[in-house]
N, C-alpha and C positions, 0 to 999 in steps of 0.2 A: 632666429636670424644669427648667422655666423658673426663672430666678433669682428672680423676684418671688414665686413659690410657695415656694421654699426660704426666702426671707426671711420670708414670712408664717408659715410653719410654725415658724420659730425664735421669732418674736414670740409666737405662740400658746403655745409651751412656756414662755417667760418669764412670760407672764401666768398660766398654770396653776400654775407653781411658786410664784408670788407669792400666788395665792389659797390654795394649799395651806398656806402659812405662816400664813395668817390665817383662823382658823375662822369669824370673824364676817363675812368677805367672801363672802357666798353669792350675790350678784347676778351675773348674766352680764355680761361685759365685751364690748361690741361694737366691733370694729375697723372704723373708717371709713377705707378706703383712699383717700387723697387723690390723685386721678388728674388734677388740674388740670395743664394744659400737655402731658400725655402723650397720644399718639395711640391710637386704638382698637387698633392692632396691638400696642401695649405692654400694653394692658389685657385683651385677649381671653384670655390664658392664665389670668388670675385668674378671669374669668367662667366659663370652661370647668372650672376647678377647683372651682367651686361657691361662690366668695365672692360675697356679695350687697350689701354696704354700700360705697358709693363716694361720695367728696366732691368737689364742684366749687365754685369761688368766682366764676366769671364766667358769667352767665346765657346769653349768646349762644353761648359755647363749649360749654356743656352741652347746649343745644338741638341744635346741629350734631352733637354727639358721641353723645348718648344717646336722642334721640327714636325712632329706628328700633329700637334695641336693646331699649328698654322695651316696645315693642309685642309683640315676640316672646319676651321673657324677663320674665314677670310677677313673678319673685322679686326682681328688682333693686330696691334701695332707694337712692334718690339723695338726698344731703344737700347743702344749700346752706350752705357754711361761710364765705362771704364776706359783706361788707356788702351789704344788700339796699336798693336805692332804691325809693321808693314807685311810681315810674313803670314799674318792671320786674315788679311783683307779678303783673300779668295774664299775663306770660309764664312765671312760675315755677310756677303751678298749672295742671294737676296733674302737671307733669313731676317736680317735687321732692316727695319724701315727707316730708322733714324740713327745717326751717329752724332754723339754729343761731344766728341773729343778730338776734333781735327786740330793738330798742333804743329804741323810742319808741311813744307812743300813736298818733301819726299813722300809723305803719307798721302797728300793730295794727288800726286801723280799716280800712286798705286791705286787709289780708289777710282780715279778717272779711267785708268786702263781696264780695271775689273768691271766697271759699270758698262763700258763699251762692249766687252766680251759677253756679258750676261744680259744686256739690254735692260738693265734695272738701275734706276737713278735714285739713290737714297737721299733723304733730306738731312742736311748737315748743319751742325752748330760748330763754330770756331771757338776753341777753348782759349780764353784770355788769361794770361798770368797777371791778374789785375793788381797784385801787390808786389810784382817783380821778385817773387820768392825763388831762391836758387834751387830748392829741392822740388819745385813744381814745374810741370810741363805747361806749355801754352805760349801764345804770341803776346809779346809786350804791346801795350797800347800804342806806342810810338811807331810800331811796325805794321799796324793793322791795315792801314789804307793800301799799302803795296801788296800785302798778303791777300786781301780780299780781291783786289784787281786781278791778281794772278790766278786765284782759284776759279774765277769766273771766265776770264779771257783765255787762259792757257789750258785749263783743265775741265771747263764746262761743268762745274759742280753746282748743285742746287743748295746754295747757302741760305738757310732760313734766318739765322741770327747768330748771336754770341752766347757763350756759356762761361760761367766762372764758379770757382769754389773759393770763397773768402778764407783768409788765414784763420786758423784755430785760435780761440781765446782773444779774438778782437771783435769789436762791434761790426757786424757784417753790413750794416746799413750804409756806411760811407762807401763801401765797395759796390753795393747794389746801385747806389745813386750814380756812381761813376760809370757803371756798366750801362745803365739806362741812357745816359748822355752819349756814350759811344754808339750804342745801337741806333739812336736817333740821328746822330751825325752821319752815319753811313747808310741811312735809309732802310734799315732792316726791320722786318715786321715782328719777329719773335725773339724771345729772350729766355734762355734756360738758366735758372738759378733759384736757389731756395730749397731747403731740405726740411726734415721733420721739425727741427728746432727753430727755423727762421723763415718759413715760407710766407708768413703774413707780411713780414718786412719786405721780402722779395716782391710780392704782389704789389705792395704799396709803391714799389719803384719799377713797375713795368713788366715783371715776369709773366710770361704766358705758358711756360712749362715749368712745373715744380717737380722735384724728385723726392718722393716720400716713401720711406720704407718702414722703420720701426713704429711709426705712429699709426700705420695700417696693420701690419702683420705682427707687431710685438718685437721685443728684443731678440736678436739672433743668438743662437747658442753655439755657433761655430764661426 
C-alpha cells in the first residue's frame, strides 16, 4: 500500500476517534488532500484508492495537473485554497468546485459574473481575518454580516461557510472557537479550518473541511 494511503487511513482513524468522543459532532469531516507542488505520479495512488477532495493554491499548476484527470474522473472535487486574484477567475471556473478564499466584494462580483457566463456555481468559503492581521487577506469579523448579505443578495454566490488560517506561533484553538461561534451566528453549515498540525483541534471546534498536505504526502521539496 502506498505511503500516502497509509497516512490517509491513519488520519481518518484519528478523525473518527475524535468524533466518537463527541456525540454532538455529527457532521462529516471532509479531508482536502493538499496536493500543491506534488506531481500526478504522487497523487494517483490516492485517486485510485477513491479519495476525491484535493486542494491546490496555484491556478496554472492546477490547470496543467487536473484538467485531463477531471474529464475522466467526474468524482474529483478540486478546492482552490490559495489567494484568488480577480484576473484568474475566468480560468478557475469550472475547474475548481470549491473556492476557500473569497476575501473581497470585488472578487465576489467577478465570480458572480463568471459563474453566470459558464453556468457553473462553485461552492465558496469566505476567508475571515480572524486575528485582524495586517499582512493577511480576509474579512474582519465585524464586517461579516454585511459581506455575507451582499454575497447572497447582490451576487448570488453559494456560500457554504467560513475559512480561516490562524496566526503562526499562537494557539489556534482560541481562533477556531471564535470561528465556530461566527459560523453558527450566521447559520452556516460548513467550516474550513485546520491543517496537518492542528486539524484535531479544528474538528473539536466544528470544522467540516480540513486541509491536510504534508501529513498525507510528506514534506515538500520545493
